[in-house]
Every structure is written in C-alpha cells, then in structure tokens.
N, C-alpha and C positions, 0 to 999 in steps of 0.2 A: 215658249220663250222664257217664262219665269224659271223653269228647270235649267235651261241653258245658262242663264245668268248665275244661278247658284253654283253650277259646276265650274264656270269660269272663275267665280269668286274664290272657290276652294283652291283652285290651282294658283291664283295670285297670292293667297294667304301662305302658300308653301314658300314664298320668297323670304319669309321671316325665319326659316329653319334651314339647317344644312341638309341638302337632299342629294341623293345619288341613285342612279339607276343604270344598269348596264346597257350601253348602246350595242355591245357585241353580242347580240342575241339573234337567233334564226327567225324565220317567218312565223314560227309557232310560239315564239317567246322563250324558247329553250336556250340555256347556256350553262356552262360549268364554271364560269368566271364570277368571282366575288371580290375582285381586286380593284374596284373602281371608286374614286373619291371625288370626281368632278360634280359640281352643283348643277344639275340639269333636270329638265323635264324631257322625257324621251317618247318619240313617236315611232311606231312600227307600222309601215304601210300595208303589209300583208295581213296582219291581224286587225287593222284599223284600230290600233290600241294606243293608249296614253298611259304612261307610268312614271312614278317617282318613288323615292324612299327617303326617310329621315334617319339621321344618325345622332342620337342624343349626346353621345360622348365623343370628344375630340380624339383623333388618332395620333398617338405620340411617337410611333416608330420605335417602340421599345420591345426587346425580346420577351416573349411570354405575355404580351399584352392581349387582352380580350375586349372586344367591343361588339355592339349589336346594332342592327338596322331594322327599321320597320318599312316594308315595301307595300305599295299599292299600285294596282293596274286595273284598267277596264277596257273592254273592247266590244265592238258591235260585230254580229255575225256576218251581215251583208251590208257594209258601208255605214257611215255615220247617219245616213237618212233613216235607217231602221231603229235608231235609238229611241225614237218617240213615236213609233207606229201606233196609230189609233189613240194618241194622246197619252199612252202609257210608256213608262221608262223600261226599255228592253235592252239588256246587255248581259255579259258575263264578265267576271273579274275575280280578283283575289286580294286578300289582305294577309300579309305574312310578316314574320320576324326571323332574322338570321343572327346567330351568335358566331362571330368570327374569331378564330384563335390564331394569333400571329406567332409563328415559330421561326421567324427570320433571325439569323445571327447577325445583328447590327454591329456587334463589337463595341469597342470603346477607344479611348485615347491610347495610342501605341498598339492597338489591336483592332484592325479594321473589320474583322469578322469575315464571313464568307461572301457577303454582298448579294447572294442569291435570295430572292424573296420566296418565302414558304408560308402558306396559310392552309388551314382547313376550317370547315364551317358546318354547322348544323342548323336547320331551319324548319319551321312549321308554317303552313299556309292554310287559310280558310278560303275555300272556293265557293263562288256564288254565281248562279245563273238565273235569269228571269226572261222567259221567252213566250211568244204566242204559240199556242197548241191548238190543234184541230181534232175534234172528236165527232165523227159522223153519226154516232148513236144518240147524241143529245138533241134536244129541240133546236130548231133552226137558229133562234135568237141566241142560244148559248153554246153553239158549236165551236166558236173561237174564244179562247179564254187565256189568261195568264197562268203560267205554272212556274214555281220557284223550286230550285234544288240547291242544297248546301252540302258541300263535301270538304275534304281536307287532303293535305299532301305533306309528307315529311321528307326533307332533303338532307343529304350529306355530300360533301365534296372536298376536294384537295386541289390547291393551285400552286404553281411553281413558275418563277421567272428566272431564267439563267442570265446572270450578270457577270459573275466571275467564274472562269472555267477551271474546274478542278481535275478533270481527266481528259483523255484524248478525244472521247466521243463528244463531250460537252464543248470542248474547244472547237471541234470541227463544226458543230451546229451553230456556234456563236450565240448571238442574242435570240432567245425564243421564249415564249410563254406557253405553258401547258396547263390543262385542267381536266379533271374527271369528276363526275358527280352521279349520284343515283337517288331515286326517290320512289316512294310508294304512296298510295292513297286511294280515296274513293271519290268519284265524281259522276255526273251524268254523261251521256254519250253525245251531247249536242255538238262537240267539236269533231265528231267522226261522221255523223249522218248529215244528209243534206235537207234543206227546207224544201217544201213544195209550195206552189203558187195556188192560192185560193181566190176565186173571183166571186164576189158578192154582187148580185145583179137585181135590178127591179124591172118589172114589166108594166108597160102602160099601153093604152089603146088610143088610137087616133083615127077617126072616121071609119070605125069598125075594123081597123087593122091593128094587129098586135105588134108592138115595138119593144124589143129587148134593149135595155139600157144598162151598161156596166157602171156601177156606182163606186166600187172600190176593189183594189187588188192587194192582197197581203201575202207575205212569205211566212209560212208557219211550219211547225213540226207536227207530223202525224202522231197522235197519241200512241198508236200501236207500235211505232218505231222507237219511241222514247224509253230509255232505260235509266231510272233515276239514281241508282246507287251501284255503280260499276267499279270493280277493283281495277287498278292500273299501276304501272310502274314505268319509269323513264330512266335511261342511262345516257349520259352526255359525255362526249369526249371532244376536247378542243386542242389544237396545236397550231400556233401561229409564229411567224417570223417577222422581225422588224427590219425595215429598209429605210434608206434615205435619211440617215441620222435619226432613226426612230420616229419619223413623221408619218410613215405608212406601215400598216400592220396587215399582213396577208394571213388569213386564218382558214384552216380546214376544220369543219365541225361535223360531228356525227351524233344523231339521236337514234337510239334503239328503243322503240315504243312497244309496250306490251299492254293490251287491253283484254279484259275478261271475255272469254268465249270467241276471241278473234285471233288470227295468226299475227305474230309479231311483225313489225315493219321497221325498215331502216330508212331514215330521212337524212341524207347527206347534203351539205352545202359548202360552198367555197366563196370567199369574198375578200374585199379590201376595205380597210377602215382608215380614215384620216385621223391622226393622233395629235392631241394638244402638245405644243412645244414644251419640252422639259418634263412631260408626264407620259411616259411610254405606255401606260395602261389606261389612259383617259381618251376614249374615242369621241369624236365630234360628229362624224357622219360615216355611214357605211353602205356598201352595195354588195349584194350576194346573189348567187344563183343557187336555188334549192330544189331538189327533187323529192316529192312525197312518195313513200312506198317504192323504193328503188326497184325491187324485184316483183312488184305488183302481187304481193301475197294475198291481198284482199280483193283480187279479181275486178279491178276497176275497168270500165269500158274505155277509158282514156289511155293512150299510149304514154310511154315515159316522157316524151317531149311535152305532151299536154299536161302532165303532172308536175312540170318544172316551172318555177316562177322566179321572177326577179324580185328581190326583197330589199327595200330601202329602210334604213333606220337612221334617226337623227337625234342628237341631243342639243337642247337649247340651254346654254348656261345662264345662270342668273346670280 
C-alpha cells in the first residue's frame, strides 16, 4: 500500500509541470509521432502501462526551433496485480529524452509560409526491467528471486502534417499526418517470451492422511529462457487521415521488429482517435485493432485471429 501511495503521489506531482505523451501508440507502445503537446497522463490497456513526459521549454512555433522532452513510462507484464507480487515491485519501463527539431516554414507577416508541419527528432531511452525468475537448480527456498536488467534504445524519426497542398498528390490526399522512425538498442527478451506458472505448496497430515495444500501461485520467467542483453531494432511507419473537421483521426500503423537470433516480425494496426478541438494532433482517446507477427514468422501456436487484440489508449488532461 505504501508503494502504491508513492506512485500515485509522483503522478500527482506531475501536475506542476507541462507534460505530454503520445496517445497515438500501438499496443506495444510503439509510434513514430512526436508532434503532441497536450498535457496528459496516458494509459495503454494492452501493455497495462502508464506514461507521461515533461517539456522544460515552451514551444514557440518558430522555424528552426529546437526543444526537448523527458519521457517516462512503466508497465506490468500480466496486469497491474503483478506489480507487487510477493511484496516486491515488479515492472518494466523506460526513461528517455527526445530532442525535437522544428523545420516548419511558419512564414511571417505578408508571407504565410508553407503551413505544413515538419519535424525530425532524435532520442535516447534507458530501459529497465525487474521480474520474478525461477531457477530449478537452486535450493528450494531460493528458486524464485528478482532479476533486474538495464538496456538502452536510440531513436530517430521524421514527422509531417499536410496542411497546405503544394502539388496534385498532396492536394488529392488533403489533410493527413505521416511519420517514420527507426531505433536500435539492447534489452532483455521479457517482452517476447511468456511467463510460466509456478505453484508453491505445503503438505500437511491429518489423521494419518497426507493433504496437499496450495499456498501460493506465481507467474515467473524461467532462467534458462531469459536473455539479458539482446540486440534489437524497430522501424515504425504511421499514416493517418483527419475527418469530421479534424475531430477524428484514422491511422494505419506498422512496426517492423527485429530481435537478435529471431526472425523479423511485422505488427500492423489500424484505429481511430478522438482529437481535441482545434488541435489536430492531440488525441484524447483511441481504439485500434492490432495483429502481432502478421506472417507468424516465429511459429506461434496461435492463429492470426488469436494474435489480434483490441488496444485502447486514453489521455487524461490536467
């Protein structure tokens, strides 16, 4: 309970800073968009994650402007109930910073500029995970223990919002927003492998009869399946259209995921986002359908439909 109070207090303290976090993310938290300025705390139901970021510098809408954000997010592997398994804090998360370069031609008096928003960004993230691990080779009392891994990720991306149409193709597409990003890094493989269920039991005797009593069930990673420092890369592509006076944003998202010693996978998603009035890039809530490993390159026993999930994301302004 004390840990829960601390976490809630930290979230409430964020009310004193200007925060922003992308609601337009897929179920794995991937996105190529960095064009969001709404003050929110964001929840992703697929990852059971909570995130926000702070922007120390005000955004001035000036050509050539540069600003940076600090992002934080944390998620549980299997629902929030597992955050405090066995009285220990279990989660994975990231702490990162993005430097955003505004290359929009805002123009000036008598020269309105292009009107199209153009950004590119570079960022670094520290990745952290702490989970329960099972080692059958240890003494019974020490078979389940905490294991921590620290990794990193370097990101680069480009964003474009079409506002003023300069050629026939852009005019035909009308209002749209596009983004592309790539990243490389090192992490553990806990977001790829599944946990196993370990049952710890006690045995008692009553009237000469042996009685088996289950005392605790835990979801853990097997030590033999855990890889602590695995190279990976991610490539994200987003293309979205604005509708209903820019209050609805329909977005097609693709993530191409490469993990060391595994075949690459494509994770596509499509969804709709409700947009804040007068702010075409500030989503409030979104619903998507996403398929993991579209071609089943990693030989899952689940069919494509079973690998498809509904993803809900929501931003709570403050």
